[in-house]
Each structure stands twice: as structure tokens, then as C-alpha cells.
GUZA-159957 format. One record per residue (C-alpha): x, y, z. Coordinates in steps of 0.25 Angstrom, whole numbers, plus 5000, padded with zeros to 4 digits. Layout:
# GUZA-159957
XYZ
...
//
This chain:
# GUZA-159957
503151595071
501951685076
501451635088
499951645091
499351615104
498151505104
497051615108
497451715097
497351595088
495951565092
495551705091
496151725077
495351595073
494051665078
494351775069
494351685057
493051665051
492351525053
492551485039
493351535027
492651635018
493751675007
492751765001
492851865013
494251845016
495051845003
494851984998
495252065009
496351975013
496951984999
496852135000
497552135014
498652065008
498852164996
498752285006
499852215015
500752215004
500952075005
501052054990
501852174986
503352144982
504552224987
505752234977
506552284988
506352164998
507552085002
506751955000
506951864989
506051894976
504951814971
504251854959
502951804950
502351894940
500951864938
500551814923
499651934920
498151894918
497451964907
496752094910
495552054904
495251924911
494951864924
495851774931
495451624927
495851494934
497351484927
497551624933
497051584946
498151464946
499251554941
498951654953
498751554963
500151494960
500851624959
500151674972
500551544979
502051564974
502151704978
501451694992
502351584996
503551664992
503151775000
503051685012
504351635009
505051765010
505151814995
504851954990
503651914981
503151984969
501951934962
501752034952
500252044946
499852104932
498852094920
499052074905
498452164896
497952064887
497952134874
496952044866
495952014877
495952164883
495752214869
494552124866
493852154879
493952304877
493552284862
492352204866
491952314876
491952414864
491152334855
490052334865
489752484861
490152444846
491552504846
492852444842
494252484847
494452554833
493252654838
494352704849
495552684842
496852624849
497152714860
495752734865
495452584865
496752554873
496252664883
494952584883
495752454886
496452524898
495152564903
494652424903
495952374909
495752474921
494352434923
494452274922
495852244925
495652234939
494852114938
496052014938
496752094950
495552064958
495451924954
496951914959
496651964972
495551864974
496451754971
497451804982
498551854971
499751904980
500151994969
500952124971
499752214965
500752334966
501552274954
500252244945
500552244931
499852264917
500452224905
500152364898
500652444910
501652554906
502752474913
502552344905
502252414892
503652474893
504252334895
503452284883
504052404874
505452374880
505452234876
504752244862
505852344858
506952254863
506452144856
506052224843
507552284844
508152144845
507452084833
506552004841
505152074838
504852094823
503552104814
503252004805
502051934797
501751814803
500551714806
499851744819
498551694827
497651804822
496351844829
495351904819
494351944830
495552014838
496152064825
497552024830
498651924832
498451834845
499551754852
499551604853
499151594868
497751664862
497551564852
496651434857
496651314849
495351234848
494851124839
493751174831
492851104819
493151154805
493151104792
494351044784
494151074769
494951014758
495251114747
495651094732
496851174727
497151184712
496351134702
495051064703
495450964691
496050834699
497050834686
497550974690
498451014702
497651024715
497851004729
496850974740
497151044754
496351044767
496051154776
495151204788
495251354784
494751354770
494751514770
496251524772
496451464758
496351604753
497751624759
498351494753
499851504748
500151364745
499751224747
500751134754
501050984754
502050894760
503350884751
503350734752
501850724748
501850644734
500450694731
500950834729
502450824726
502250874712
501350984716
502451054725
502951174720
501751194710
500651294713
499151274714
497951364712
497251414724
495751384723
495251524726
496351634724
496851564711
498351584716
499351484712
499951434727
501151334728
501151194733
502251184743
502851064750
503051074765
503250984777
502151054785
501050974776
500650844782
500350754770
499450664779
498550774781
497350794771
497750804757
499250844761
499150974755
498851104763
498451254760
499451354764
498951484770
500251544777
499551674782
498451594790
499151464795
500351454804
500851324797
500551384783
501251514787
502551434790
502351354778
502251484770
503551534776
504351414771
503751414757
503651574756
502251574753
501351704752
500551724765
499251804761
498451844773
497051814769
496251864781
496252004788
496252034804
494852014805
494951864799
494351914785
494851854772
495651964765
496351994754
496151874746
495451924734
494351824736
492851834738
493251794752
493951924756
493251984769
492651854774
492851804788
493851684788
492651584793
491751634782
492851634771
493151494776
491651444772
491651534759
493051484754
492651334756
491351354749
491951414736
493051314736
491951204738
491151264727
492451254718
492551104722
493851134729
493351084743
493750944742
493350894756
492850954769
492950904784
491850954793
492150974805
493550974806
494150994820
495451074820
496251164830
495851314828
496651434835
495651524842
495951664848
495751654863
495251794864
494251804853
493951654851
494051654836
494951564828
496251624826
496751664812
498251624809
498551754801
499851814795
500051954801
501152054803
501552044818
502552074828
503451954833
504551914843
505551834838
505551734849
506851644846
507851694855
506851734866
506251594866
507551534867
507951614880
506651584886
506951424883
508351444888
507751504902
507051374905
508151284899
509251354908
508351354920
508151494922
506651474921
506051344927
504751294922
503851224932
503551124927
504751074920
503850984911
503351114904
504851154900
504751074886
503451154882
504251284886
505451244877
504551194865
503951324866
505051424867
505951334858
504951344846
504351484849
503851554836
504051704835
502951784844
501851874838
501751994848
500852084840
499452104842
498452174834
497752244846
497752384853
497852344868
499152304871
500752344870
500752414857
501952364849
503152464851
503352474835
503152614828
503152634812
503752754806
503152824794
504152784784
504152634789
505052644802
504852544813
505252574827
505152484840
505052594852
505352564867
504552624878
505152754879
505252784864
504252854856
503952844840
504152954832
503053044826
502252974816
502652834819
501452724822
501552614832
501352464828
499752444831
500052304837
500052274851
500952164858
500552034861
500152024876
501151904878
502252014875
502052104887
501651984896
502951914893
503652024899
502852014912
503851964922
504752084919
503852194914
503052194927
504252224935
504552344927
505452294916
506152354908
506452454920
507352404931
506352384943
506552334958
505552234954
506352174942
507552174950
506952104962
505852014955
506351984941
506451874937
505151834943
505051694951
504051614944
503051624932
501651554935
500751524923
500151404916
500951324906
499951354895
500651484892
502051444895
502251474879
501651604879
501851694891
503051614898
503851614885
503551764882
503951794897
505251714896
505651764882
505551904886
506151884900
507351824894
507451924883
507652044894
508351954904
509552034903
508852184905
509552254916
508052284922
508052144924
509452104928
509852224937
510052174952
510052024947
511151934950
512151934937
511751824927
510351794933
509451764921
508251854921
507051764917
505751814919
505351704929
506151594936
505051484937
503851454928
502751374934
501751324924
500451274929
499451194921
498051234917
496851224926
495751134922
494351094927
494150984936
493950894925
495350934919
494851004909
495451144904
494551264909
493951334898
492751424896
492251334883
492151224894
491551304905
492451244915
493251374919
493351414934
493451564937
494451564949
493751694955
492551604956
493251514965
493851624973
492451674975
491851534979
493051464985
494051574990
495451594982
496051504992
495351384987
495551424972
497051444975
497151304982
496351244970
497351294960
498651284968
498351144972
498251104957
499451184952
500551114948
501751134938
501251114924
499951034929
498451074924
497451074936
496051044938
495151124946
493751124950
492651154961
493151034969
494651084969
494151214973
493251164984
494351074990
495251204990
494151274998
493951155007
495451165010
495451315013
494251285022
494951175030
496251255031
495351375037
494551285047
495751205051
496551335054
495351405061
495051285070
496551275074
496551425077
495251405086
496051285093
497151375096
498151345085
499351455084
500751485079
501851475087
503251405089
503151255087
503051175100
504151065103
503050985110
502250925098
501250815097
501450705085
500350785078
501050915079
502350865075
501750785063
501150915057
502250995059
503050885051
502050875041
502051035039
503551025038
503350925026
502251005020
503051135020
504151055011
503251005002
502551135000
503751214998
504251114987
503051104980
502851254979
504351284975
504151184964
502751254960
501851124964
500851204970
499851084969
500751004977
501051104987
499451134989
499250984990
500350965002
499651095009
498351045006
498550895013
499350955025
498351055028
497050965026
497450825029
498650835040
498450985046
496850975046
496450835046
497550785055
498350885063
497150975067
496350865072
497550815080
497750945085
496350955090
496550835099
497950895104
497151025106
496250965116
497350915124
497451055129
498951045133
500251105129
500351005117
498951075112
499551205112
500851155104
499851085094
499151225093
500551285089
500851175079
499451185072
499651325071
501051315065
500651225055
499351295051
500251415050
501251355040
500051285032
499351425031
500651485026
500851375017
499551375010
499551525010
500151544996
499051454990
497751494999
498151635004
496851685010
496451575020
497851555024
497951705027
496751705036
497151585044
498551615045
498351755050
497351695060
498251585065
499651665065
499151805067
500151845057
499851965047
499851875034
500151735029
500551815016
501751865022
502051745032
503251655030
503151525022
503151405031
504351335034
504751205042
504251195056
505651155061
505051045067
505850905065
504950795059
504550675067
504350555058
503850475070
502750575073
502350585058
502250425060
501350435071
500450535065
500350455052
499950335060
498950405069
498350475056
498250335049
497550275062
496550385063
496250385048
496050235048
495150245060
494350355052
494250275040
493650155049
492650255056
492250305042
491950155037
491250135050
490350265047
490750325059
490550485059
491750565065
490750595077
490750445081
491750405090
492150255092
492850185102
494250125099
495450065104
496750085096
497649965098
499149985094
499150135096
500250145105
501150045096
500950145084
501450255094
500050335093
499750325108
499850475108
498850495096
497850415103
497050545106
497150595092
496750455086
495550445094
495150595091
495350585076
494850445074
493450475084
493850355093
493450355108
494150265118
493650125121
492950095133
492849965141
491649915133
492349935120
492249835110
492849855095
491949835083
493049845073
494549865072
495349945063
496849915061
497750025056
499149995052
500050115056
501550135053
502050045065
500949965069
499449935068
498350005077
497049935079
495850015081
494749945087
493450025087
491950015093
490950065083
489749995089
488650095090
489250205082
488850145068
487350135062
487650005053
486450015045
486650165043
488150145039
487750035030
486750125022
487750235021
488850135016
487950075006
487550215001
489050255000
489350124993
488350154982
488950284980
490450234979
489950124969
489250224960
490550304960
491350184957
490450144946
490450284940
491950314940
492150164935
491250184923
491950314920
493350254920
492850144911
492350244901
493450254890
492850374884
492750454897
494250414900
494750464886
494050604888
494250634902
495450714908
496450624916
496150694929
494750654928
494850514925
495850514938
494750574946
493750464942
494650354945
494850414959
493450404961
493350274957
494450224966
493750294978
492350234974
492950094973
493650124987
492350164993
491550044987
492549954994
492650025006
491050045008
490849895004
491849845015
491149925025
489749875021
490249735022
490749765036
489449825040
488649705035
489649605044
489249675056
//
């Protein structure tokens, strides 16, 4: 252990600022860490490896609160492992974000009245790269502000040459294996972006519409006809059937016949299918296979034609009707009006609330549309991803998320990987002049006159390779040999299906690749990560999901600016539990800032009073022994919590130990011992220094900045970043000491409560006699009790005005006090009456809320629990203050 002298500790305390100002300290401190190379990983190191790859944020965006949670958790894990002696790689990078980035640049061109077509593909892509070079540094700056201990020398971008090579390599392998194919299937289509988009980029919301019942067939009731209901009247232009349930007696005679389409005049069949709910509406539904996912599947079952009636812009096309050229929403009105004019609108229901998918990027309703696209055949890939979890090669935390994982991977549909964009990894398929098709790898060139497929790959395709492409795959690199498989993946449970599943599928597919297996033990499975930690969503202080529309989002960088990165990080880590959502608001970050301030002030005070590090003394007071026992227990508790990804538990343990036990008790007891100015006082300075040293190291992974400042001042060491993780003190626990300290704390607490009830301030000392202290074994603590309870020795004229009996573990101590002359009874009565009125008002308000059934039905459970707690506290206050007033009246 580094040893420091009392005088040097005091000198370093004087070098500390009077108060903690993170805005002045954090940025230069972080750059010093980077310059020192603390975060750079060495593949040649003999230390055990530990690695995490950063889920790549979009190059277009800013870090939101969800990112801040991700980064806090990952930084906590890697900083702790580094202190535990691991060679740590935390690899950063960004995603090219195909749709989002192209949209940003297109909007910039639109300001000058230009489109991407005015420049052509190559010049437009050059402009996107220019934008990336100018704007891509914003996220890196934000990561620095959060304190991310990443290896900046290995920063990656999904469009880098090396990662692009990995994309081409795996595409060709999958294509050659028959796992990538081209087919016309139904996709989520964005008319505004003119491309297919992924499921994760579709957000469903309930919107008001209209449910219109239409009559197909004859208008003569005596002739064949059927009524169907739809919210999308315009798609009836692409109807190729009407479907009914096979057991529905109303339509049994019509199944197998045809009926006339109301507008096109085509004869379309009436088919029977179990998909139809006979209880909904009329029990008959129109079937538009090219524009509805359920209709598409039914169309496949019944071999129905699938005409696409909208172009890529969402305009009606190819129907041969007067509606061609109309926007889909304009056509919805026009078709309904024509049918109404013909008497075919049987009923209308407005408004009709129904769920509609919207493009996350453009905000418009997406269009299910039949389109020729490239697909990944996922059956075998998904099975391998599922088996990796079933076999225990990958462990999901919490285990409660496993059923959701299996439900997804066991029922996965083929994956549409093509996007009709220019920015992204272009699909490596080439077409010859005579209809030839070839898939080319990264080292192959197309013959003269061949043309490349115009589409690019879904962003999730390249990010699915992230754990190994970032380390150089398909080449055999020192990073792959040393740091792959990665140790843990940290992400939100909301993208387990999209990103996590894709990484697992690709990781298992290339598991036997020589670049991944060379240098590894035989038979070791090369999964992309060994653990998956899934945290929940961040909600506001009322338990509501954060969103722009609600206006309840929080910019984490604002909290960094206003409260410091440590306060933000502690707020997030304190609420981070496997799979659980966490609510945050101003009160939470203020509490965290108070904790950081408390830690700073306590350490500074300890240094001023000579606290120092050194070998633990054999001669220890009860207080010294107790705090060392408690430190050992906390180290065990914190290690267990971190090892099981229970960050909230670790932070709670550290918070209460540092604030409640170290600062509120031991530091106060140490003050009394310092005043004795003997050898034991010096021993206490060493014990205090040791405990502070350990606490600062335990807290460093979560709150790195303030702990660095304080640890260096306390120990004179180079940096807590590279300090060893705390271990047991080696001091044997003493249960009898714990009993005595617990009894002393209880006695002091009860005396303080009595003083508070009497209206005494901390500055007012009262004379007291403590009967039974010796029987409780607390004679040695008499000075501590008197100092912390603000008591003075009774003189010859002492006459007790009140008694307090405190039941301890082995006996009862009676405290007799004389408060005469210390309490202004009338002023105290007025104060208590004011407090009683406030408590009664709070009790009335909270009771009324909890009696409101409408409120209870709508309010989130955490909000209701908080009000219940407020009610209970108010009721206790009313009782306590009432009793005190009654006591005063009796005097």
C-alpha cells in the first residue's frame, strides 16, 4: 500500500479546490487519461483479456439518455476489469446509418433546390463523406464528456475499408451457400424515402381513420353480392379475392364462385380461409395481396394474382382507372366518393381508431408493398443463434428475457436486406449483358460491361458483423486472437430481436473461420459474446416513456454541463438493473450531485485532518474496527452485484456505506478521536485513509472524475484508473465490536430524535446523565456519545426535566436530561402548530388522491407508490407533532 505522511496529506488537501466544480476539471482530466494511454489495449499483454465493442451510435445523431446509460454501464465494467488486472479493450465506433444519413444530406441539397439525381451516385456519395468528416466528430466529443474509457486508436466506422471488406466477404459466403436470394415479397415501404425499411424503423401508433363497408357484386339484393369493411378504401383497386371463413353458413354457397369488382369490373373469386374472423364485421374481407401482409400470406395459399397498384412514390399506378396518378390518401377519398355515388357504401364509421405503422425517419405511414428485394434465408442461422443460448454458450441477463429471445429466433421470417438508397454498402451482385448474374468478393472485379445491383444493404447487415469485423475479420489479426469472443454485449432489451439476433446469426455462421479459431483452445465455440446484459428503457420521473412528442426527453449532455458527468453516471448506474426500466428526473440527478459533493467534502476534510494511507495498525478503537469490518462486507457485496450486472445494487451499497456509515458515523467518531492527539489518533488517521482509498477505488468505475481527483490527493498515486481493485483488509471481523457500535449508534440516534422533538438546535448542548452505560459495555464510548448527541456533563445542581429510555441489545440505558432554559415553549408551540398544519394538508391531499379511482386507474404504479409513501410519512408526522404539542401543553 502507498504510504503518505500526515503533513503531505494536509498539503495535498490544500491543493484541492474549496468545492467540486466538474466543469473545470473533467475535460482536461479525461484528455490526460487518453494521453497517458490508460485505455489503449495491448494484444501482446500477458494479462487475461476482457473486451466490449460499443454498440455503434448513428453518425447522424447525438447521444440520448439511452446511449448515456449504455455507455455508463460499459465504462463501469471496463474500468473495474482494468483495475482487476485484465487487459481491457473497449472498442468504439459509429454506424453509417444509411437512411438517416442520406436523408440529412438530401435535405441540405434541397435548401439549394437540388436533388441527389442532379449530382449522380458517385458525386452524391462524395458529398455524404464530406458531411461525415465535418459532422462525425460530435459523438466522439460527447463520449469524451461522459468519460468513456474507449480505445480511440481502434475507432471504427461501418463504411471503413476493412469493415466493407468484411461485408462483401460474408455476403458472398451466404450467397454461395444459398442463404441469400432475390425474390418479390411484401416489405415495409416508405414512399417519402422510396425504399424498403426494416421492422425496427417502423413505429406503430393508434390513429383515427374511417371504417367503410363496401358492397361488392350486384346492387340488386336478389343477385350475388357481399359486403366487406376496410379502413383502406384505395387498396380495393388491387383486390384479387374476397375471403370468408370456411364454416360460415352465410357464405358457404358462394365459396368457389366469383363476384364482380365494383370498379374494375373484373370477376374475383370468393375463397374460404381460416384467417377470416366470422365475428368481425360482416365476416367477409377484401384481399389485396400486394399491399397487406396478411392478405399476402392468404394470396400465397390460394395462388391469387398480386398486382401492385402503387408506385414507389405512393401514387396509384397501373390500375387503368381514373385514379392513376393520385396520391394514396387522395385516392382513398376519391374512390370512396365514387362508390358512395353508386350506392356501394353501405356504412361508415368515423372516427375509427386503428394501429398504423409509421416510418421512424420520415414520419409518414408506411406502405406494405410487394417489391423485388434481396433476402437472407434465416432458418438455420436463427436456429444456431437459439442453440447458443440453450446450450449456455451465451448467457442472457436477466434470464427472464430468454423466452422472448426464443420466441423471436424460433419463429423468425426471412430478412429483407436490400435498401433502395445510394449511401451504404452496395450489394456485390453484378449483371452481365446476356442476363448473367455473379456475386463478387472483395478481391474480385466485374467483367467489362457488367453492371452492379443499384441497391445497398440494410444497415443492420453491417452492424451484425460488428463484434468481429471491427477487430479485422476476415483477416487473422492479433485483436481477434486475443479479444474475440467479446466478453459482454450491453444493450437495451428493446433491440434484442433486431441487432442482437443478427450478431448472433452472423457470429455463429462464421464460428469455425480460421481467423477466429487460430490460437484458441480446440472446441471453444466462437460466439460473438459470452454474456448479454439487457437493461431496460429510461423513463421520466413519472414513469412515462421519454419522447419528443411528450416533451419529456432529457439531453444527457445538459446534465453533464449542469451537474457534472459523475452525477449523470451515478443517477443512471443506480437505476440500472437487468431487464428493468428506470425512471430519472431532476430530483435523481440532484441527489447524485449531492452525493458527489458529500464525498468531495468528506475526503477534503479528512485530508485536512491528516488522514493518510499506510499499513493498518494493530491497535484500533471500536470505531476503527467497525468501519474496517463494514468495508470488507461492502467489498463482497459490491463485487457480487457487479459480477451479476446488478449495477443498482452495487451503487446502493456504496452510496449507503459512503454516506451513512463512513461520513455520518465514522468520520464524526474520528473527529472525537483526532482530538485526543495520541497514538490512537494517528492510527485512526491511517484507518480513515485506508477506508477512503478503498471507497474511492470502489466508486471509480461509476464516478471516475471526482474519485480520480480525490484519490490522487489522498495517496499521491499516478491515477486511480490504473490502481488495483480493492480487496479484503485482512482484518478479522469482531462481532462484539459491531454490537457495541450498533448500540452506540442507536443510543445517539434516539437522543438526537428526542432533541429534535424538543426543538433543540445542534448548537444547543444539554446536561445529561446516562444510566446503564457500563452495563451496555459502552463506557469507552462516553466521549463519542456526548459529542455526537451534543450532551454536557451534569453538574451538582443538575435536575432532570425529562427521561429517555433506550433499549439496546443487552440492556436499557436511561438518559436523564435537563432542558430547562434551552427551549422557548411559546416559540416552539408556534413552530409545531405550523408544521402540524402543513402535515395535515399533505395527509389530506394524498389521501384524496389515493381515494380517486380515476387517478389510480391511469397513474403508473411507481407514482402511486410514491404518493402512498407521502401519505404514510404525513400521517406519522401528524401523530408525532400532535404528541409533542400535547406534551408542551402539559408543562
